[in-house]
N, C-alpha and C positions, 0 to 999 in steps of 0.2 A: 854224082847223081843223088846219093844218099844225103849228103850235106844240104843240097838244094831242097830236098824233100823235108827237111827239118830234123833229120837224124843228127846226133852228135857223136863224135868219136870219144868213146869212154876209155878205152885202153888199147894198147898194142903190145902183144906178147909174142916174141919170136917172129914168125912170119904171118901172123894173123892179126886183123884189126877188128875190134868189136864196136858196132854202132848201135845206139839205143834211141828210141823215141817212144815215150810213154811206156807201154808194156810190150813193145816189139823190139826184139834183138836180132841183129843181123851180123853174122861172123863172116868176114871176107878174107881169103888168103891174099897175102901181099908179097909178091916176088918181083923185084925190080927187073924190068926187061922181059917179063913173061906175060903171055896173054891168058886171061881168065878162061877157065873151062866153060863151055856153053851152059852147063847145068847151074853153075854158080851165077852166071849172068842172068839166067831165068829166075833164080831165087831172089836176086836183088830187085829185078823188075817187078816181081809179084809183091814184094814187101812195099815198094814205093807205090804201086797201083792200089793195093788194098788200103794203104794209109790215106790215099786221096779220097777214097769212097767213104771212109769213116767220118 
């Protein structure tokens, strides 16, 4: 979802991935086989939606 919105994967350290687009940074935990917590999903959706408005 972030990649489709124009964010790019900047780095991956441990179990976290950092995506950046212009001045917005989104850090997403990445654990194979686990579902993201709803709060994290909401944060990602907000980042994508606010980016579309700008």
